[in-house]
C-alpha positions as CSV (number, residue, x, y, z in Angstrom):
1,M,-4.3,-25.4,7.7
2,D,-3.7,-24.6,4.0
3,F,-3.4,-20.9,3.2
4,S,-2.3,-21.4,-0.4
5,L,-4.5,-19.8,-3.1
6,T,-7.3,-21.8,-4.8
7,D,-7.3,-22.8,-8.4
8,E,-9.8,-20.1,-9.1
9,Q,-7.6,-17.4,-7.4
10,E,-4.6,-18.6,-9.4
11,M,-6.6,-18.4,-12.6
12,F,-7.6,-14.9,-11.7
13,R,-4.0,-14.1,-11.1
14,G,-3.2,-15.2,-14.6
15,H,-5.7,-12.8,-16.1
16,I,-4.2,-9.9,-14.1
17,R,-0.6,-10.8,-15.0
18,K,-1.5,-11.1,-18.7
19,M,-3.1,-7.6,-18.6
20,L,-0.2,-6.0,-16.8
21,D,2.3,-7.6,-19.1
22,K,0.3,-6.1,-22.0
23,F,0.8,-2.7,-20.5
24,G,4.6,-3.3,-20.2
25,G,4.9,-4.3,-16.6
26,T,7.4,-2.0,-14.9
27,Q,7.0,0.4,-17.9
28,L,4.0,1.8,-15.9
29,A,6.4,2.9,-13.1
30,R,8.8,4.4,-15.7
31,E,6.0,6.3,-17.2
32,M,5.1,7.8,-13.8
33,I,8.7,8.9,-13.4
34,D,8.1,10.8,-16.7
35,N,4.8,12.3,-15.3
36,N,2.8,10.3,-17.9
37,P,0.0,8.5,-16.0
38,Q,-2.3,7.8,-19.0
39,N,-1.5,4.1,-19.2
40,L,-1.8,3.8,-15.5
41,K,-5.3,5.2,-15.6
42,K,-6.1,2.6,-18.3
43,V,-4.8,-0.2,-16.1
44,Y,-7.0,1.0,-13.2
45,T,-10.0,1.0,-15.5
46,T,-9.1,-2.5,-16.7
47,L,-8.7,-3.7,-13.1
48,A,-12.2,-2.4,-12.3
49,E,-13.6,-4.2,-15.4
50,L,-12.0,-7.4,-14.1
51,G,-13.7,-6.8,-10.8
52,C,-10.6,-6.2,-8.7
53,S,-11.9,-3.0,-7.1
54,A,-15.2,-4.6,-6.1
55,I,-13.7,-7.7,-4.4
56,N,-14.0,-6.7,-0.7
57,I,-17.1,-4.4,-1.1
58,P,-20.5,-5.7,0.2
59,E,-23.0,-6.8,-2.4
60,E,-25.5,-4.1,-1.4
61,Y,-22.9,-1.5,-2.6
62,D,-22.3,-3.3,-6.0
63,G,-19.4,-5.4,-4.7
64,M,-18.6,-9.1,-4.5
65,D,-18.5,-9.3,-0.7
66,L,-15.3,-11.4,-0.7
67,D,-12.4,-11.5,1.9
68,A,-9.0,-9.9,2.1
69,L,-7.4,-13.2,1.0
70,D,-9.2,-12.8,-2.4
71,L,-7.3,-9.6,-3.0
72,V,-3.9,-11.3,-2.7
73,P,-3.6,-12.3,-6.4
74,T,-4.3,-8.7,-7.4
75,F,-1.8,-7.1,-5.0
76,E,0.9,-9.7,-5.7
77,E,0.6,-9.1,-9.4
78,M,0.6,-5.3,-8.9
79,G,3.8,-5.7,-6.8
80,R,5.4,-7.9,-9.5
81,S,5.0,-5.0,-12.0
82,L,5.5,-2.2,-9.4
83,V,2.2,-0.7,-10.3
84,P,2.0,2.8,-8.6
85,G,-1.1,4.6,-7.7
86,L,-3.8,4.4,-5.0
87,F,-5.3,0.9,-5.4
88,M,-4.0,-0.2,-2.0
89,E,-4.9,3.0,-0.1
90,T,-8.5,2.8,-1.6
91,S,-9.3,-0.9,-1.4
92,A,-7.2,-2.0,1.6
93,L,-7.4,1.1,3.9
94,V,-10.4,3.3,3.1
95,V,-12.9,0.5,2.2
96,P,-12.4,-1.5,5.5
97,I,-12.7,1.8,7.5
98,L,-15.9,2.8,5.7
99,K,-17.3,-0.8,6.1
100,K,-16.8,-0.7,9.9
101,Y,-17.3,2.9,10.9
102,G,-18.9,4.7,8.0
103,T,-22.6,5.9,8.1
104,E,-25.1,4.5,5.6
105,E,-24.9,7.8,3.7
106,Q,-21.1,7.6,3.5
107,K,-21.2,4.0,2.3
108,Q,-23.7,4.9,-0.4
109,Q,-21.6,7.8,-1.5
110,Y,-18.2,6.1,-1.7
111,L,-18.4,2.3,-1.9
112,P,-20.3,1.9,-5.2
113,N,-18.0,4.4,-6.9
114,I,-15.0,2.6,-5.6
115,A,-16.3,-0.8,-6.7
116,S,-16.8,0.6,-10.3
117,G,-13.3,2.1,-10.3
118,E,-14.6,5.6,-10.6
119,K,-13.2,6.8,-7.3
120,L,-9.7,6.6,-5.8
121,V,-8.9,7.9,-2.4
122,S,-5.5,9.0,-1.1
123,F,-4.4,9.1,2.6
124,A,-3.0,12.2,4.3
125,A,-1.4,11.5,7.7
126,L,2.2,12.8,7.9
127,E,3.0,16.4,8.9
128,P,6.2,18.4,8.6
129,F,8.8,17.4,11.2
130,N,6.4,15.0,12.9
131,D,6.3,11.2,13.0
132,F,3.5,8.7,12.3
133,S,1.9,8.6,15.8
134,P,-1.0,10.2,17.6
135,T,1.2,13.0,18.9
136,G,2.5,13.6,15.4
137,I,-1.0,14.7,14.2
138,Q,-1.4,18.4,14.9
139,C,-3.5,19.4,11.9
140,T,-6.6,20.8,13.7
141,L,-10.4,20.3,13.2
142,V,-12.2,22.9,15.4
143,R,-15.9,23.5,15.9
144,Q,-16.7,27.1,15.1
145,D,-20.1,28.7,14.8
146,G,-21.8,25.3,14.4
147,R,-19.5,23.9,11.8
148,Y,-16.0,22.3,11.7
149,V,-13.0,24.2,10.3
150,L,-9.8,22.4,9.2
151,N,-6.3,24.1,9.4
152,G,-2.8,22.7,9.0
153,T,-0.4,21.0,6.6
154,K,-0.1,17.4,5.4
155,T,3.1,16.2,3.7
156,L,4.1,13.2,1.5
157,V,0.5,12.6,0.5
158,P,0.7,9.9,-2.3
159,E,-0.6,10.4,-5.8
160,V,-3.0,13.3,-5.1
161,E,-3.3,13.9,-8.9
162,L,-5.0,10.5,-9.3
163,A,-7.3,10.9,-6.3
164,D,-10.9,12.2,-6.2
165,S,-10.9,12.3,-2.4
166,L,-8.6,12.3,0.6
167,L,-8.8,10.5,3.9
168,V,-7.3,12.9,6.4
169,V,-6.3,12.3,10.0
170,V,-6.9,15.5,12.1
171,R,-6.7,16.5,15.7
172,T,-9.9,17.4,17.4
173,N,-8.8,17.3,21.1
174,Q,-5.5,18.8,22.1
175,E,-5.7,17.4,25.7
176,D,-6.0,13.8,24.6
177,Q,-2.6,13.0,23.0
178,E,-3.2,9.3,23.0
179,D,-6.0,9.8,20.5
180,G,-8.2,12.9,20.3
181,L,-8.2,12.5,16.5
182,A,-10.8,12.1,13.7
183,L,-10.9,10.7,10.2
184,V,-12.3,13.1,7.6
185,L,-13.1,12.5,3.9
186,I,-12.6,15.6,1.7
187,K,-12.6,16.2,-2.0
188,T,-9.3,17.0,-3.7
189,E,-10.8,19.7,-5.9
190,G,-9.7,23.2,-5.0
191,L,-7.0,22.2,-2.5
192,N,-3.7,23.9,-2.2
193,I,-1.3,21.2,-3.4
194,D,2.5,21.5,-3.9
195,K,4.4,18.6,-5.5
196,Q,7.3,17.2,-3.5
197,S,10.4,15.1,-4.4
198,S,10.3,11.4,-3.6
199,F,13.2,8.9,-3.3
200,D,11.1,6.7,-5.5
201,E,10.3,8.9,-8.5
202,S,7.5,6.6,-9.6
203,K,5.6,7.4,-6.4
204,H,4.4,11.0,-6.6
205,V,4.0,12.8,-3.3
206,A,2.7,16.2,-2.4
207,K,2.2,18.7,0.4
208,I,-1.3,20.0,1.1
209,E,-2.2,23.1,3.1
210,F,-5.6,23.6,4.7
211,H,-6.7,27.1,5.5
212,N,-10.0,27.4,7.2
213,L,-11.5,24.6,5.1
214,V,-15.1,24.0,6.2
215,I,-15.9,20.4,7.0
216,E,-19.5,19.1,7.2
217,D,-20.5,16.6,9.9
218,Q,-21.2,13.9,7.2
219,Q,-17.5,14.1,6.1
220,I,-16.4,12.8,9.5
221,I,-16.1,9.0,9.7
222,G,-17.1,7.3,13.0
223,E,-16.6,9.0,16.4
224,V,-14.9,12.3,16.8
225,D,-11.9,12.1,19.2
226,N,-11.6,8.3,18.4
227,G,-9.9,8.5,15.0
228,W,-6.6,6.9,15.8
229,T,-8.3,3.8,17.3
230,Q,-10.5,3.6,14.2
231,L,-7.5,4.0,11.9
232,Q,-5.9,0.9,13.4
233,E,-8.5,-1.3,11.9
234,G,-7.8,0.1,8.4
235,L,-4.0,-0.3,9.0
236,L,-4.4,-4.0,9.7
237,Y,-6.0,-4.5,6.3
238,F,-3.6,-2.2,4.6
239,N,-0.4,-3.8,6.0
240,A,-1.7,-7.3,5.1
241,A,-2.3,-6.0,1.5
242,L,1.1,-4.3,1.5
243,S,2.8,-7.6,2.5
244,S,1.2,-9.2,-0.5
245,Y,2.3,-6.4,-2.8
246,I,5.9,-6.7,-1.6
247,V,5.8,-10.5,-2.0
248,G,4.9,-10.0,-5.7
249,A,7.8,-7.5,-6.0
250,M,10.2,-9.9,-4.3
251,E,9.2,-12.7,-6.6
252,S,10.0,-10.5,-9.6
253,V,13.4,-9.6,-8.2
254,V,14.2,-13.3,-7.5
255,N,13.2,-14.3,-11.0
256,M,15.2,-11.4,-12.5
257,A,18.4,-12.5,-10.6
258,T,17.9,-16.1,-11.4
259,E,17.4,-15.5,-15.2
260,Y,20.5,-13.2,-15.3
261,A,22.6,-15.8,-13.5
262,K,21.7,-18.2,-16.3
263,I,22.8,-16.0,-19.2
264,R,25.7,-13.9,-17.7
265,E,29.0,-15.7,-18.4
266,Q,32.3,-15.3,-16.6
267,F,35.4,-17.4,-17.0
268,G,33.6,-19.4,-19.7
269,Q,30.5,-20.4,-17.8
270,A,27.3,-19.0,-16.5
271,I,27.7,-17.1,-13.1
272,G,24.9,-19.2,-11.7
273,R,27.3,-22.1,-11.5
274,F,29.4,-20.2,-8.9
275,Q,28.7,-21.2,-5.3
276,A,28.5,-17.6,-4.1
277,I,25.8,-16.8,-6.6
278,K,23.9,-20.0,-6.0
279,H,23.8,-19.4,-2.2
280,S,22.7,-15.8,-2.7
281,I,19.8,-16.8,-4.9
282,V,18.8,-19.7,-2.7
283,N,18.7,-17.4,0.3
284,M,16.6,-14.9,-1.7
285,K,14.1,-17.7,-2.6
286,V,13.9,-18.8,1.1
287,D,13.1,-15.2,2.1
288,L,10.5,-15.0,-0.6
289,E,8.7,-18.2,0.5
290,I,8.7,-17.2,4.2
291,A,7.3,-13.8,3.3
292,R,4.6,-15.4,1.1
293,S,3.5,-17.7,3.9
294,L,3.3,-14.9,6.4
295,S,1.5,-12.7,3.9
296,H,-1.2,-15.4,3.1
297,Y,-1.8,-16.0,6.8
298,A,-2.0,-12.3,7.5
299,N,-4.6,-11.8,4.8
300,W,-6.6,-14.8,6.1
301,V,-6.4,-13.9,9.8
302,V,-7.3,-10.2,9.3
303,D,-10.9,-11.2,8.6
304,T,-11.1,-13.3,11.8
305,D,-11.1,-12.7,15.5
306,E,-8.0,-14.9,16.1
307,F,-5.9,-13.8,19.1
308,D,-2.8,-13.3,16.9
309,R,-4.5,-11.1,14.4
310,Q,-2.4,-8.0,15.0
311,A,0.9,-10.0,15.5
312,A,0.4,-11.9,12.3
313,V,-0.3,-8.8,10.2
314,Y,2.5,-6.7,11.5
315,S,5.0,-9.7,11.5
316,A,4.2,-10.1,7.8
317,R,4.6,-6.4,7.2
318,T,8.0,-6.1,9.0
319,Y,9.5,-9.3,7.6
320,A,8.4,-8.5,4.0
321,T,9.7,-4.9,4.1
322,E,13.1,-6.0,5.6
323,K,13.6,-8.8,3.1
324,F,12.4,-6.8,0.1
325,I,15.3,-4.4,0.8
326,E,17.8,-7.3,1.1
327,V,16.8,-9.2,-2.0
328,S,16.8,-6.0,-4.0
329,A,20.3,-5.3,-2.9
330,H,21.4,-8.8,-3.7
331,N,19.9,-8.5,-7.1
332,I,22.1,-5.5,-7.9
333,Q,25.2,-7.4,-6.7
334,I,24.3,-10.4,-8.9
335,H,23.9,-8.0,-11.9
336,G,27.2,-6.3,-11.2
337,G,27.9,-3.0,-12.8
338,I,24.9,-3.1,-15.1
339,G,22.6,-3.4,-12.1
340,F,23.4,0.3,-11.2
341,T,22.1,1.6,-14.5
342,E,18.7,3.1,-15.2
343,E,18.2,0.8,-18.2
344,I,17.8,-2.2,-16.0
345,D,14.9,-2.5,-13.6
346,C,17.0,-3.3,-10.5
347,H,16.9,0.3,-9.2
348,L,13.1,0.5,-9.5
349,Y,12.8,-2.3,-6.9
350,V,15.4,-0.9,-4.6
351,K,13.7,2.5,-4.5
352,R,10.2,0.9,-4.0
353,A,11.6,-1.2,-1.1
354,R,13.0,1.8,0.6
355,Y,9.8,3.8,0.0
356,Y,7.6,1.2,1.7
357,D,10.1,0.6,4.5
358,Q,9.0,4.0,6.0
359,Y,5.4,4.2,4.6
360,L,2.7,4.7,7.3
361,G,5.1,3.6,10.0
362,S,8.6,2.2,10.0
363,T,9.7,-1.3,10.6
364,P,10.7,-0.6,14.3
365,F,7.2,1.0,14.7
366,Y,5.5,-2.2,13.6
367,Q,7.9,-4.5,15.5
368,E,6.7,-2.7,18.7
369,Q,3.1,-3.3,17.6
370,V,3.9,-7.0,17.4
371,V,5.4,-7.1,20.8
372,A,2.5,-5.1,22.3
373,S,-0.2,-7.3,20.7
374,L,1.4,-10.4,22.2
375,G,1.6,-8.8,25.7
376,W,5.3,-9.1,25.9
């Protein structure tokens, strides 16, 4: 079966690449390091005008009603330029969860605004000194006097300054440590937000504290006490999208290393003629093509009921994140001393690779998911 992109999808990729190049490519990430998100906001507006934010939203909510595979060109091109922000969290996590578990009122409230690019949603899961697991969620949502009250702290919440809303994982049942959780949508306005430092300075993170925040019933997605199970559906789509984003970033790294090997001379000839450099670049390209194949299959299978749905998605995620780290490191070695400087983009990719290696679950975490899904 052929999982390569169609001519129309490749043409669409070309439009996105041309637009991102117009905004300077990785310059968007550098501007976020300097706390200047103005061009990034313009990029998101342009992505919405191109229809990217409406691709996987049903037609009745002003979307195109296409599949996850149709988002691959967008995510790969965003990865190529290391575009920061919340496009993945919104389109590949929140939208699938709302489509499957949201009420009609919630869909009407969020999906048309997401499709038009007017709404971005961040995701708050991690808590201080806890891991990404059901037992690590201790932020409480308690029923008091006929209403829900939210208390607790979330940490490393991405790009809150760009978000209109937050999808928050909270605990509703202390006795059920296997789940006992709920997914809640809340507005960011008026929240107690403290900026935090990030290894990848272009990815802004923050700590949010909730003190007796009143939550209405219509803000809760799906069944109370079943949030972790519901979250898994969103994580499948998100990790498929993340693998595509990483493939785009890996392709940029491989191209960067290849072009530098052509122009950098040593002992009177281009370093690309040396066997050690040749072998390194060939290995990088092989890793890239394997990651691309896994990613395309993951984005196809996630919309099906195939038996290997989970294994395919999490295999793509783990392989891509591991190889992204490797090719980014090799890229610095090929560049030599100049690869360690801030003027060259090498460090941007290294930091983004390390950021996503631990984002919403580590590589060992998802390797265990692969094993469990196959019944091994």
